NUMI-838260 format. One record per atom (N, C-alpha, C): x, y, z. Coordinates in steps of 0.02 Angstrom, whole numbers, padded with zeros to 5 digits, always signed. Layout:
% residues N
XYZ ...
//
This chain:
% residues 448
-02416+00421+02138 -02434+00379+02088 -02492+00412+02053 -02538+00445+02087 -02592+00484+02060 -02564+00537+02007 -02507+00572+02042 -02485+00624+02002 -02452+00597+01932 -02417+00540+01934 -02380+00512+01879 -02436+00490+01830 -02489+00460+01851 -02544+00438+01809 -02572+00498+01779 -02588+00552+01816 -02614+00609+01792 -02575+00647+01738 -02507+00648+01747 -02464+00678+01693 -02469+00640+01626 -02473+00573+01634 -02477+00532+01572 -02536+00543+01539 -02593+00543+01581 -02665+00544+01552 -02680+00612+01524 -02667+00662+01561 -02682+00733+01551 -02630+00771+01493 -02575+00777+01523 -02523+00812+01478 -02505+00771+01420 -02485+00712+01433 -02463+00667+01377 -02508+00656+01320 -02572+00648+01342 -02625+00636+01291 -02636+00694+01248 -02638+00758+01277 -02653+00813+01250 -02591+00833+01198 -02529+00820+01218 -02474+00829+01173 -02476+00778+01113 -02498+00718+01127 -02510+00666+01077 -02552+00690+01024 -02607+00718+01044 -02667+00742+01004 -02642+00800+00962 -02599+00849+00992 -02575+00900+00954 -02527+00879+00891 -02479+00837+00913 -02435+00814+00864 -02470+00773+00810 -02522+00734+00834 -02555+00700+00781 -02592+00745+00728 -02615+00804+00751 -02644+00849+00706 -02592+00870+00647 -02530+00888+00669 -02477+00900+00620 -02468+00843+00576 -02465+00785+00608 -02442+00719+00570 -02498+00711+00519 -02562+00708+00535 -02610+00682+00490 -02622+00732+00428 -02610+00799+00444 -02615+00847+00388 -02558+00848+00336 -02493+00833+00370 -02433+00825+00332 -02444+00767+00290 -02466+00708+00311 -02476+00649+00275 -02528+00658+00223 -02577+00701+00233 -02632+00711+00191 -02604+00755+00125 -02552+00796+00137 -02525+00829+00083 -02466+00794+00050 -02456+00735+00072 -02404+00693+00039 -02333+00706+00069 -02325+00733+00130 -02264+00748+00163 -02241+00687+00199 -02179+00667+00191 -02150+00609+00225 -02134+00634+00294 -02149+00589+00344 -02136+00609+00415 -02085+00561+00440 -02026+00588+00456 -01973+00542+00479 -01980+00529+00555 -01997+00575+00594 -02005+00561+00667 -02072+00583+00699 -02102+00549+00743 -02156+00568+00780 -02138+00554+00854 -02128+00611+00887 -02095+00599+00956 -02139+00637+01005 -02149+00597+01064 -02177+00629+01118 -02123+00639+01170 -02108+00698+01184 -02051+00720+01222 -01991+00748+01179 -01941+00776+01204 -01883+00794+01169 -01821+00755+01198 -01766+00769+01163 -01708+00741+01188 -01691+00666+01164 -01653+00628+01201 -01630+00563+01176 -01693+00517+01176 -01694+00475+01120 -01749+00425+01104 -01740+00373+01159 -01798+00356+01203 -01799+00306+01254 -01816+00241+01219 -01870+00240+01182 -01898+00178+01156 -01949+00200+01099 -01971+00150+01055 -02021+00163+01002 -02024+00105+00953 -02051+00124+00895 -02049+00078+00844 -02056+00118+00779 -02034+00078+00726 -02043+00113+00659 -02088+00076+00613 -02131+00115+00585 -02182+00097+00536 -02183+00139+00478 -02166+00103+00418 -02158+00139+00361 -02093+00185+00368 -02100+00247+00348 -02047+00290+00353 -02040+00327+00414 -02090+00316+00465 -02098+00357+00523 -02068+00319+00586 -02025+00352+00620 -01997+00326+00687 -02046+00355+00743 -02088+00316+00770 -02137+00330+00828 -02090+00322+00890 -02082+00377+00934 -02034+00365+00987 -02061+00402+01049 -02034+00381+01106 -02041+00414+01171 -01975+00437+01186 -01969+00505+01202 -01899+00539+01216 -01901+00555+01285 -01840+00571+01305 -01821+00579+01375 -01852+00639+01415 -01864+00693+01377 -01890+00752+01417 -01966+00757+01392 -02012+00739+01440 -02080+00740+01432 -02111+00807+01439 -02083+00859+01403 -02111+00925+01404 -02139+00954+01342 -02157+00910+01299 -02188+00926+01236 -02186+00868+01188 -02172+00884+01127 -02167+00838+01073 -02154+00874+01006 -02141+00831+00956 -02133+00860+00885 -02145+00806+00831 -02156+00834+00773 -02155+00792+00716 -02105+00822+00664 -02055+00776+00651 -02001+00799+00609 -02019+00770+00532 -02034+00819+00493 -02053+00805+00422 -01992+00807+00373 -01991+00771+00327 -01938+00765+00276 -01924+00834+00247 -01863+00858+00241 -01847+00916+00205 -01866+00980+00245 -01875+00976+00312 -01891+01043+00348 -01836+01092+00340 -01860+01153+00340 -01812+01210+00341 -01762+01205+00396 -01697+01208+00384 -01645+01196+00434 -01648+01249+00491 -01683+01307+00484 -01687+01351+00538 -01732+01327+00590 -01777+01280+00574 -01823+01257+00627 -01785+01213+00681 -01816+01218+00738 -01784+01191+00804 -01777+01116+00797 -01825+01080+00767 -01829+01008+00769 -01817+00982+00696 -01780+01019+00659 -01769+01000+00587 -01721+00943+00573 -01677+00929+00621 -01623+00880+00610 -01569+00907+00571 -01527+00872+00540 -01473+00895+00503 -01476+00890+00423 -01526+00859+00400 -01531+00847+00332 -01565+00902+00295 -01525+00939+00245 -01558+00990+00215 -01603+00968+00161 -01654+01012+00146 -01703+00997+00092 -01669+00979+00026 -01695+00928-00010 -01661+00910-00072 -01704+00929-00128 -01766+00949-00118 -01812+00966-00168 -01856+00906-00191 -01853+00849-00155 -01897+00791-00170 -01969+00811-00165 -02017+00778-00199 -02085+00796-00196 -02118+00787-00129 -02089+00741-00087 -02122+00723-00021 -02093+00762+00037 -02052+00810+00020 -02025+00855+00073 -02073+00911+00088 -02074+00931+00150 -02115+00989+00165 -02099+01052+00129 -02040+01068+00118 -02017+01128+00086 -02033+01129+00008 -02054+01072-00018 -02076+01070-00087 -02147+01083-00091 -02183+01089-00037 -02259+01099-00040 -02270+01176-00038 -02330+01200-00067 -02341+01270-00065 -02356+01297+00005 -02340+01361+00013 -02342+01391+00079 -02408+01382+00113 -02464+01380+00078 -02526+01374+00113 -02537+01306+00142 -02506+01253+00107 -02508+01190+00140 -02466+01186+00200 -02403+01214+00196 -02361+01219+00255 -02400+01257+00315 -02429+01310+00300 -02465+01349+00355 -02522+01302+00380 -02559+01263+00337 -02612+01219+00365 -02581+01165+00409 -02523+01138+00392 -02487+01094+00435 -02471+01116+00502 -02448+01181+00504 -02433+01211+00568 -02497+01223+00605 -02552+01246+00570 -02609+01261+00604 -02648+01201+00631 -02642+01134+00607 -02669+01079+00618 -02668+01058+00688 -02609+01062+00719 -02599+01050+00793 -02642+01086+00832 -02633+01154+00838 -02682+01189+00881 -02750+01180+00858 -02768+01174+00804 -02842+01159+00776 -02867+01100+00816 -02834+01046+00813 -02853+00982+00847 -02866+00997+00925 -02820+01030+00954 -02820+01043+01023 -02883+01088+01041 -02908+01130+00993 -02966+01171+01004 -03032+01133+00995 -03028+01079+00956 -03083+01031+00945 -03090+00981+01002 -03032+00962+01027 -03038+00910+01079 -03082+00924+01136 -03082+00986+01167 -03128+00994+01225 -03197+00980+01210 -03221+00998+01142 -03296+00981+01129 -03307+00908+01126 -03257+00874+01096 -03261+00795+01098 -03261+00764+01164 -03211+00787+01212 -03204+00763+01281 -03264+00776+01319 -03282+00845+01322 -03338+00860+01365 -03404+00829+01330 -03419+00840+01270 -03474+00807+01238 -03482+00735+01250 -03429+00700+01241 -03434+00623+01252 -03453+00615+01330 -03420+00647+01371 -03432+00641+01449 -03505+00660+01463 -03529+00714+01439 -03598+00735+01450 -03649+00687+01416 -03629+00657+01369 -03677+00604+01336 -03687+00540+01371 -03621+00520+01393 -03620+00455+01430 -03640+00459+01499 -03608+00507+01535 -03621+00515+01609 -03680+00563+01627 -03686+00615+01585 -03740+00671+01601 -03706+00737+01618 -03749+00788+01617 -03724+00854+01637 -03703+00863+01710 -03647+00880+01732 -03630+00880+01804 -03656+00945+01831 -03680+00941+01895 -03697+01006+01931 -03694+00992+02005 -03679+01046+02045 -03675+01039+02115 -03740+01011+02149 -03728+00959+02191 -03784+00919+02216 -03835+00972+02257 -03810+01022+02287 -03847+01067+02325 -03904+01102+02285 -03894+01101+02219 -03944+01137+02174 -04011+01105+02171 -04012+01038+02195 -04074+01002+02202 -04115+01020+02267 -04080+01051+02313 -04118+01063+02376 -04152+01124+02381 -04199+01129+02428 -04236+01191+02443 -04187+01249+02455 -04203+01311+02431 -04156+01370+02443 -04161+01397+02506 -04130+01365+02557 -04131+01397+02625 -04069+01440+02635 -04076+01503+02657 -04019+01551+02661 -03969+01524+02712 -03907+01526+02692 -03856+01499+02735 -03824+01555+02777 -03815+01614+02746 -03785+01672+02783 -03811+01733+02748 -03805+01792+02787 -03832+01860+02761 -03778+01912+02778 -03757+01947+02731 -03711+02005+02744 -03747+02059+02782 -03713+02091+02825 -03741+02145+02864 -03757+02204+02820 -03728+02198+02757 -03751+02259+02705 -03808+02244+02670 -03835+02178+02677 -03890+02155+02637 -03955+02188+02665 -04000+02226+02621 -04055+02250+02639 -04108+02205+02673 -04099+02138+02661 -04150+02096+02693 -04133+02083+02766 -04071+02098+02788 -04056+02093+02855 -04091+02141+02900 -04109+02201+02867 -04142+02254+02906 -04216+02235+02914 -04241+02186+02866 -04312+02169+02873 -04318+02104+02921 -04269+02087+02958 -04273+02033+03005 -04266+01966+02980 -04246+01964+02915 -04232+01892+02886 -04171+01865+02912 -04167+01802+02930 -04102+01772+02960 -04086+01708+02925 -04028+01680+02932 -04009+01616+02902 -04056+01563+02925 -04071+01528+02883 -04125+01468+02898 -04189+01483+02864 -04199+01544+02849 -04263+01566+02810 -04257+01534+02738 -04314+01530+02705 -04310+01498+02641 -04339+01549+02585 -04304+01551+02526 -04326+01590+02471 -04383+01546+02429 -04436+01568+02433 -04495+01532+02403 -04509+01561+02333 -04491+01626+02318 -04505+01654+02254 -04465+01713+02242 -04451+01722+02176 -04417+01782+02156 -04448+01818+02103 -04469+01883+02106 -04509+01917+02060 -04575+01879+02036 -04601+01845+02089 -04667+01810+02079 -04660+01744+02051 -04595+01718+02041 -04582+01655+02008 -04567+01601+02067 -04600+01546+02072 -04586+01497+02125 -04512+01473+02117 -04478+01463+02174 -04409+01434+02175 -04410+01375+02221 -04431+01317+02193 -04425+01255+02236 -04359+01232+02252 -04312+01247+02208 -04241+01218+02220 -04192+01279+02208 -04129+01267+02227 -04076+01316+02222 -04064+01327+02142 -04065+01277+02103 -04057+01280+02031 -04108+01333+02003 -04168+01323+02025 -04217+01371+01994 -04209+01443+02030 -04191+01445+02090 -04181+01511+02117 -04125+01545+02085 -04062+01510+02073 -04011+01543+02042 -04026+01567+01973 -04066+01525+01936 -04085+01539+01868 -04124+01608+01866 -04176+01606+01908 -04226+01663+01913 -04184+01728+01937 -04142+01718+01986 -04107+01777+02012 -04065+01816+01958 -04031+01773+01918 -03993+01804+01865 -04026+01846+01815 -04089+01822+01799 -04132+01865+01756 -04168+01927+01794 -04183+01910+01862 -04209+01965+01899 -04165+02020+01911 -04097+02004+01911 -04045+02058+01929 -04038+02110+01876 -04067+02088+01814 -04061+02136+01763 -04118+02192+01766 -04162+02180+01812 -04215+02229+01827 -04198+02283+01872 -04230+02334+01877 -04212+02388+01930 -04218+02363+02003 -04268+02324+02012 -04282+02296+02084 -04294+02221+02083 -04278+02190+02134 -04289+02118+02142 -04341+02107+02203 -04395+02070+02189 -04439+02059+02240 -04431+01989+02268 -04404+01982+02328 -04397+01914+02357 -04454+01888+02402 -04480+01832+02389 -04530+01803+02435 -04490+01752+02479 -04490+01776+02543 -04449+01736+02596 -04493+01709+02646 -04490+01648+02661 -04531+01616+02714 -04492+01626+02778 -04524+01660+02826 -04491+01677+02890 -04542+01668+02945 -04527+01619+02990 -04572+01608+03050 -04641+01579+03023 -04637+01544+02970 -04700+01508+02948 -04740+01550+02900 -04721+01616+02887 -04758+01664+02848 -04713+01685+02794 -04742+01699+02736 -04703+01723+02676 -04701+01800+02679 -04646+01829+02674 -04635+01898+02673 -04609+01921+02604 -04632+01969+02578 -04611+02004+02513 -04567+02061+02527 -04508+02059+02502 -04456+02111+02511 -04427+02133+02452 -04431+02195+02434 -04401+02226+02369 -04333+02256+02388 -04289+02244+02345 -04215+02267+02352 -04194+02296+02285 -04148+02345+02290 -04123+02372+02232 -04073+02320+02200 -04086+02304+02136 -04047+02254+02107 -03969+02270+02102 -03952+02332+02085 -03884+02348+02082 -03845+02342+02152 -03877+02364+02204 -03852+02360+02271 -03844+02286+02290 -03892+02250+02280 -03893+02173+02295 -03838+02137+02255 -03825+02148+02193 -03777+02115+02155 -03707+02142+02177 -03700+02198+02192 -03638+02229+02217 -03613+02203+02276 -03649+02180+02322 -03623+02149+02386 -03628+02075+02376 -03639+02047+02313 -03644+01976+02304 -03693+01938+02353 -03747+01965+02366 -03791+01946+02419 -03814+01867+02405 -03817+01854+02344 -03849+01786+02333 -03790+01734+02346 -03733+01755+02338 -03673+01710+02352 -03671+01693+02430 -03692+01741+02472 -03694+01725+02542 -03749+01676+02554 -03802+01678+02516 -03859+01631+02528 -03842+01564+02517 -03805+01550+02461 -03793+01479+02445 -03752+01441+02492 -03768+01376+02500 -03727+01338+02549 -03664+01304+02519 -03624+01354+02490 -03556+01325+02466 -03508+01336+02517 -03491+01288+02551 -03445+01293+02613 -03377+01305+02593 -03338+01331+02644 -03273+01356+02630 -03225+01296+02629 -03218+01263+02567 -03171+01210+02562 -03108+01236+02528 -03049+01222+02559 -02985+01252+02531 -02963+01214+02469 -02956+01255+02416 -02936+01223+02350 -02862+01230+02339 -02833+01284+02368 -02765+01294+02350 -02740+01339+02408 -02670+01328+02429 -02637+01371+02476 -02567+01393+02444 -02556+01455+02446 -02499+01479+02417 -02438+01487+02458 -02383+01460+02441 -02328+01457+02479 -02299+01523+02505 -02279+01531+02564 -02256+01592+02591 -02308+01640+02613 -02370+01625+02603 -02427+01667+02623 -02448+01647+02697 -02487+01690+02731 -02511+01679+02798 -02551+01611+02806 -02589+01596+02756 -02620+01531+02763 -02572+01473+02767 -02527+01471+02726 -02472+01414+02729 -02435+01421+02796 -02416+01479+02816 -02379+01487+02878 -02420+01464+02938 -02487+01473+02929 -02528+01458+02986 -02549+01389+02988 -02524+01345+02940 -02540+01274+02933 -02605+01253+02893 -02640+01301+02857 -02695+01283+02825 -02674+01237+02761 -02716+01189+02748 -02692+01142+02692 -02755+01134+02644 -02736+01108+02585 -02780+01092+02537 -02828+01042+02559 -02896+01052+02544 -02949+01006+02562 -02976+01018+02635 -02949+01064+02673 -02976+01079+02737 -03042+01112+02726 -03091+01103+02771 -03153+01132+02771 -03156+01181+02833 -03165+01250+02820 -03164+01294+02868 -03228+01290+02903 -03227+01275+02975 -03289+01271+03018 -03305+01336+03046 -03259+01375+03081 -03276+01438+03112 -03215+01481+03108 -03223+01546+03116 -03171+01597+03121 -03193+01640+03174 -03151+01646+03227 -03155+01685+03291 -03228+01673+03321 -03250+01609+03318 -03306+01589+03346 -03370+01594+03303 -03363+01628+03244 -03415+01635+03197 -03425+01571+03154 -03476+01537+03158 -03486+01477+03113 -03485+01497+03041 -03446+01460+03001 -03447+01469+02925 -03497+01428+02891 -03552+01459+02867 -03608+01425+02835 -03599+01440+02755 -03559+01485+02738 -03548+01500+02669 -03482+01520+02654 -03450+01504+02594 -03384+01534+02587 -03373+01607+02586 -03438+01641+02571 -03433+01715+02572 -03420+01743+02642 -03436+01709+02690 -03432+01730+02764 -03358+01727+02776 -03325+01674+02759 -03249+01665+02769 -03213+01727+02735 -03228+01736+02671 -03195+01780+02629 -03202+01855+02662 -03260+01865+02686 -03281+01931+02716 -03243+01947+02781 -03238+01894+02818 -03205+01903+02884 -03129+01918+02877 -03099+01882+02824 -03032+01898+02810 -03020+01967+02782 -03057+01985+02730 -03058+02052+02696 -03058+02112+02747 -03102+02098+02799 -03114+02159+02843 -03080+02144+02915 -03034+02104+02913 -03004+02085+02977 -02958+02140+03005 -02942+02189+02962 -02891+02242+02984 -02826+02211+03008 -02812+02156+02990 -02745+02132+03003 -02740+02092+03075 -02805+02091+03109 -02802+02055+03176 -02798+01979+03167 -02769+01946+03207 -02758+01872+03201 -02830+01840+03206 -02832+01785+03167 -02894+01750+03159 -02890+01681+03193 -02929+01661+03237 -02928+01593+03265 -02980+01550+03219 -02952+01504+03180 -02982+01465+03129 -02988+01395+03153 -03048+01367+03151 -03060+01300+03161 -03074+01265+03097 -03040+01207+03081 -03044+01176+03016 -03060+01102+03031 -03091+01072+02979 -03102+00997+02977 -03055+00964+02931 -03012+00922+02958 -02959+00889+02908 -02959+00815+02923 -02980+00780+02875 -02976+00704+02874 -03021+00679+02932 -03081+00710+02944 -03117+00698+03000 -03104+00716+03070 -03052+00757+03075 -03030+00784+03143 -03031+00859+03137 -03046+00886+03196 -03054+00963+03206 -02983+00988+03230 -02965+01040+03192 -02900+01069+03211 -02910+01145+03225 -02872+01172+03269 -02866+01241+03283 -02808+01276+03251 -02814+01328+03207 -02761+01362+03175 -02767+01434+03194 -02708+01468+03187 -02715+01547+03189 -02679+01575+03131 -02720+01612+03093 -02695+01647+03033 -02694+01723+03043 -02634+01749+03015 -02623+01818+03022 -02629+01851+02954 -02687+01883+02940 -02696+01913+02871 -02650+01968+02857 -02636+01973+02795 -02591+02033+02774 -02628+02074+02724 -02615+02146+02718 -02645+02191+02678 -02625+02174+02602 -02673+02174+02566 -02657+02160+02484 -02634+02229+02460 -02616+02224+02396 -02586+02285+02360 -02646+02332+02337 -02709+02309+02338 -02764+02345+02321 -02809+02366+02378 -02834+02430+02371 -02887+02439+02421 -02958+02426+02402 -03000+02425+02451 -03072+02408+02428 -03108+02472+02406 -03171+02471+02394 -03207+02527+02369 -03213+02586+02419 -03207+02572+02482 -03211+02621+02537 -03143+02653+02548 -03088+02630+02509 -03023+02655+02519 -02979+02622+02568 -03008+02577+02604 -02975+02543+02659 -02945+02483+02636 -02886+02463+02661 -02848+02401+02642 -02891+02338+02642 -02881+02301+02596 -02912+02232+02590 -02865+02178+02613 -02882+02133+02659 -02835+02091+02690 -02847+02019+02651 -02790+01979+02657 -02793+01912+02625 -02753+01870+02666 -02761+01801+02654 -02711+01747+02688 -02681+01710+02637 -02691+01717+02568 -02664+01677+02514 -02684+01605+02512 -02751+01598+02505 -02785+01529+02494 -02843+01548+02447 -02858+01497+02410 -02920+01499+02366 -02964+01444+02386 -03034+01458+02375 -03080+01413+02399 -03114+01383+02333 -03142+01327+02345 -03176+01293+02292 -03230+01244+02311 -03279+01228+02277 -03329+01179+02304 -03301+01108+02310 -03328+01071+02360 -03310+01007+02356 -03333+00967+02301 -03304+00912+02278 -03324+00879+02218 -03387+00832+02232 -03444+00873+02249 -03502+00832+02265 -03551+00845+02205 -03544+00804+02156 -03580+00812+02092 -03638+00764+02082 -03694+00788+02057 -03750+00750+02023 -03745+00759+01953 -03778+00713+01916 -03778+00709+01840 -03849+00712+01813 -03859+00750+01757 -03923+00753+01729 -03922+00732+01656 -03957+00679+01641 -03945+00644+01576 -03972+00692+01519 -03939+00694+01465 -03948+00735+01408 -03941+00690+01345 -03976+00714+01290 -03961+00680+01229 -03896+00693+01197 -03886+00665+01136 -03822+00670+01100 -03817+00748+01080 -03864+00776+01052 -03864+00849+01027 -03861+00894+01090 -03894+00886+01143 -03885+00926+01203 -03816+00917+01235 -03788+00861+01235 -03722+00849+01263 -03669+00891+01224 -03672+00892+01156 -03620+00928+01122 -03632+01008+01118 -03700+01023+01124 -03711+01094+01127 -03686+01124+01188 -03691+01085+01244 -03663+01112+01310 -03588+01110+01308 -03564+01056+01275 -03481+01050+01268 -03460+01113+01225 -03490+01131+01172 -03473+01189+01129 -03477+01246+01163 -03529+01259+01203 -03541+01320+01243 -03480+01328+01297 -03467+01266+01331 -03416+01273+01380 -03347+01283+01353 -03332+01259+01298 -03269+01268+01257 -03264+01340+01241 -03315+01375+01211 -03318+01439+01193 -03307+01482+01255 -03338+01471+01308 -03328+01505+01373 -03255+01503+01396 -03228+01443+01384 -03154+01431+01404 -03104+01475+01366 -03122+01479+01297 -03086+01521+01252 -03089+01591+01270 -03150+01616+01283 -03156+01683+01305 -03112+01701+01369 -03119+01652+01414 -03084+01663+01477 -03007+01665+01466 -02989+01619+01426 -02915+01617+01413 -02889+01687+01380 -02928+01707+01333 -02909+01772+01299 -02913+01830+01353 -02956+01827+01397 -02964+01876+01454 -02898+01875+01495 -02879+01815+01508 -02814+01810+01555 -02753+01834+01511 -02751+01818+01448 -02697+01836+01412 -02693+01918+01403 -02757+01942+01394 -02757+02018+01395 -02733+02049+01457 -02756+02020+01513 -02733+02047+01580 -02654+02043+01591 -02629+01985+01564 -02555+01977+01565 -02521+02030+01528 -02545+02044+01468 -02513+02093+01420 -02513+02163+01446 -02573+02175+01483 -02586+02246+01509 -02556+02253+01578 -02533+02200+01606 -02505+02201+01679 -02559+02198+01735 -02616+02183+01715 -02674+02173+01772 -02664+02109+01801 -02624+02060+01776 -02619+01993+01805 -02545+01984+01801 -02519+01958+01860 -02447+01944+01863 -02433+01880+01832 -02369+01874+01798 -02347+01815+01766 -02333+01757+01823 -02335+01780+01883 -02321+01728+01940 -02383+01683+01947 -02434+01704+01916 -02492+01664+01918 -02493+01607+01868 -02445+01607+01822 -02436+01558+01773 -02412+01485+01799 -02436+01438+01774 -02411+01368+01795 -02380+01331+01741 -02326+01291+01761 -02290+01253+01718 -02299+01183+01725 -02253+01139+01706 -02254+01070+01707 -02274+01044+01778 -02235+01075+01829 -02238+01054+01895 -02316+01066+01929 -02335+01126+01911 -02406+01145+01926 -02457+01108+01899 -02447+01089+01832 -02494+01053+01795 -02494+00979+01827 -02435+00952+01842 -02426+00886+01868 -02463+00884+01937 -02458+00935+01976 -02491+00940+02041 -02567+00937+02032 -02591+00975+01986 -02665+00975+01975 -02691+00915+01937 -02649+00884+01902 -02667+00820+01870 -02672+00766+01923 -02631+00771+01972 -02635+00716+02024 -02696+00726+02069 -02713+00793+02079 -02772+00811+02120 -02839+00791+02076 -02834+00798+02016 -02892+00783+01969 -02906+00710+01973 -02855+00665+01971 -02862+00593+01973 -02896+00575+02041 -02882+00608+02097 -02907+00596+02157 -02985+00621+02158 -02995+00671+02125 -03065+00701+02130 -03117+00666+02083 -03088+00624+02031 -03136+00590+01991 -03140+00608+01918 -03181+00574+01878 -03181+00576+01814 -03196+00644+01785 -03248+00687+01810 -03268+00746+01786 -03203+00797+01793 -03169+00787+01852 -03111+00831+01862 -03055+00819+01805 -03047+00758+01795 -02992+00738+01739 -03016+00764+01672 -03076+00755+01657 -03094+00773+01588 -03097+00849+01583 -03116+00885+01636 -03112+00960+01638 -03042+00984+01633 -02997+00952+01666 -02925+00972+01664 -02898+00961+01593 -02916+00903+01563 -02890+00888+01501 -02915+00941+01446 -02977+00960+01455 -03002+01006+01408 -02973+01071+01417 -02956+01092+01478 -02925+01154+01494 -02852+01156+01469 -02814+01099+01476 -02747+01093+01448 -02750+01099+01376 -02800+01063+01341 -02798+01067+01269 -02809+01134+01241 -02860+01170+01277 -02872+01240+01256 -02812+01282+01259 -02776+01276+01316 -02716+01307+01324 -02663+01299+01268 -02652+01235+01250 -02608+01213+01201 -02623+01243+01135 -02692+01241+01118 -02719+01269+01057 -02708+01342+01051 -02733+01376+01094 -02726+01452+01090 -02656+01480+01098 -02615+01447+01146 -02554+01480+01153 -02502+01461+01099 -02514+01403+01061 -02475+01384+01005 -02493+01426+00948 -02545+01456+00943 -02558+01505+00892 -02533+01575+00898 -02503+01588+00956 -02476+01661+00962 -02416+01664+00914 -02411+01722+00893 -02354+01734+00836 -02287+01739+00872 -02266+01687+00909 -02206+01684+00941 -02162+01637+00907 -02097+01657+00892 -02048+01611+00859 -02046+01538+00893 -02042+01486+00855 -02038+01419+00878 -02113+01392+00883 -02155+01430+00911 -02226+01402+00910 -02260+01405+00841 -02310+01364+00836 -02343+01359+00772 -02371+01426+00743 -02388+01470+00784 -02405+01536+00760 -02351+01574+00736 -02287+01568+00760 -02229+01594+00733 -02213+01568+00664 -02223+01506+00649 -02211+01475+00587 -02264+01507+00534 -02325+01510+00555 -02375+01533+00515 -02364+01612+00500 -02340+01643+00550 -02320+01720+00536 -02272+01726+00480 -02215+01685+00488 -02158+01682+00435 -02183+01664+00370 -02223+01612+00364 -02254+01592+00301 -02301+01646+00270 -02336+01688+00312 -02378+01737+00290 -02334+01796+00259 -02279+01812+00297 -02231+01867+00274 -02201+01844+00204 -02185+01782+00199 -02154+01758+00137 -02205+01757+00081 -02267+01747+00097 -02318+01740+00049 -02333+01811+00021 -02333+01863+00065 -02339+01935+00045 -02284+01960+00005 -02220+01935+00024 -02161+01957-00017 -02150+01920-00079 -02185+01862-00081 -02178+01816-00138 -02107+01790-00149 -02074+01787-00093 -01999+01758-00096 -01987+01733-00028 -01939+01690-00015 -01923+01664+00051 -01877+01717+00088 -01888+01719+00157 -01843+01752+00193 -01774+01721+00200 -01723+01756+00217 -01659+01726+00217 -01652+01680+00278 -01610+01628+00262 -01599+01575+00313 -01573+01613+00382 -01527+01660+00373 -01500+01698+00429 -01554+01730+00475 -01604+01767+00437 -01657+01800+00472 -01702+01750+00509 -01714+01690+00478 -01761+01646+00509 -01724+01614+00571 -01656+01597+00563 -01623+01575+00615 -01624+01621+00682 -01612+01687+00661 -01616+01739+00717 -01685+01740+00746 -01735+01737+00709 -01806+01736+00729 -01816+01677+00780 -01792+01619+00757 -01809+01562+00802 -01760+01566+00868 -01702+01598+00861 -01660+01594+00922 -01689+01646+00972 -01719+01705+00950 -01752+01749+00992 -01810+01716+01032 -01851+01684+00989 -01907+01644+01022 -01881+01587+01071 -01829+01557+01054 -01807+01503+01098 -01784+01532+01162 -01751+01588+01163 -01722+01622+01226 -01781+01641+01263 -01831+01673+01235 -01890+01696+01266 -01930+01643+01303 -01937+01589+01269 -01978+01532+01294 -01937+01498+01346 -01871+01494+01346 -01829+01456+01395 -01833+01505+01457 -01826+01573+01448 -01825+01614+01516 -01898+01610+01542 -01951+01609+01501 -02017+01607+01531 -02026+01535+01563 -02002+01481+01534 -02004+01415+01561 -01972+01415+01628 -01914+01439+01635 -01872+01439+01697 -01909+01479+01751 -01940+01541+01730 -01974+01580+01779 -02031+01543+01805 -02071+01511+01759 -02133+01474+01785 -02119+01413+01820 -02064+01383+01804 -02041+01318+01843 -02025+01343+01913 -01990+01398+01920 -01963+01423+01990 -02027+01436+02028 -02076+01472+01995 -02138+01487+02038 -02172+01421+02054 -02176+01376+02007 -02211+01309+02022 -02178+01276+02081 -02113+01268+02088 -02080+01237+02136 -02085+01278+02201 -02077+01349+02199 -02082+01386+02262 -02152+01386+02288 -02202+01370+02244 -02272+01366+02270 -02287+01301+02307 -02248+01249+02292 -02261+01184+02318 -02212+01167+02376 -02156+01207+02384 -02111+01192+02438 -02140+01208+02508 -02126+01169+02556 -02152+01187+02625 -02126+01245+02648 -02162+01285+02691 -02141+01349+02721 -02131+01342+02794 -02092+01392+02819 -02079+01393+02893 -02090+01456+02919 -02118+01455+02982 -02132+01522+03017 -02070+01552+03042 
//
């Protein structure tokens, strides 16, 4: 039920917003819209208002707006050829048609700012609850210089570079700035006395020392099918308590024990639904070696913080400033992912389709309002950016064709446009099938 509700709320609403963008700009330019559909295929139900048939269709994998007099080469054009009437889309200037195509992705790019800004204004800025607590060291890497000074887990960071750090939030803020300097001076309370320890910034950042310190427990966020974690019985939302008898006080400890396990079996104790369980995981060598040239081992699971959020009230302006920054960060991250896909640094197996989105939507509904809003913002950004790629069928493909026609000052042949669309359709169908296969394979139960 959570998954179904999540699909309707997250994916359905973002598709509705996308199509509304096309619709509203088309109507602004006086284009008659014959069909506004959420989904493809046969019409299930709907209503007609004015000239437009608003409908829900059988395949909820997208949507479309069918405008009067569309180019017959377009996939959702219907069978009516343009007649030259003034309210048909092909009668409008190319720049207006390009803006109609751009409007859908544009609304998707604006929606995250509105969603997150509204949430931040009403509920407040979310942050992990541990940030309000005193910065007590949870774990220390054996490579950390502070370990040689006798500092142990349980000691408290009272200052960084002379600046007091009463909370984790302040400690993390100051540490980020201090890491830009050649050295970091940590004031650590040990045995009732404060000790000043200077460490080389580059070395400290390289070993992710501060990540060891923070009390971010090893909560399982995802388990990949066919990987050692899945075969060993690890499940989403498990909390890792210990590995080979070593208590896990920070997610960094768990990751480090796996990475340097040399493939030896790991006895893992987890907490699941209030019960302690013993599992055995067999790490496997990854395709990449570490900086020392030795294999890095993995179990095929990702970690994430438990949804333990606190909220800080902000004003209207502050809320939307933070939402704008979060949206910009998301856009940069998405372009980074696309760059890695095109350069081969990231496998297409990491892409998720409708099944994967449905699974995450269901989990977001369970996790609460912030998880839902965050997922909606992420889906909206993806729809906006990906639809602007110059791929046939997508809005970016239409804009590309219109740009070429504008430069040539005459229309491309119908045969060329049909071929262009066919190539794009085949590409997207193959990609869709591949992503769906990976989605289903990811969720299928595995057997040892």
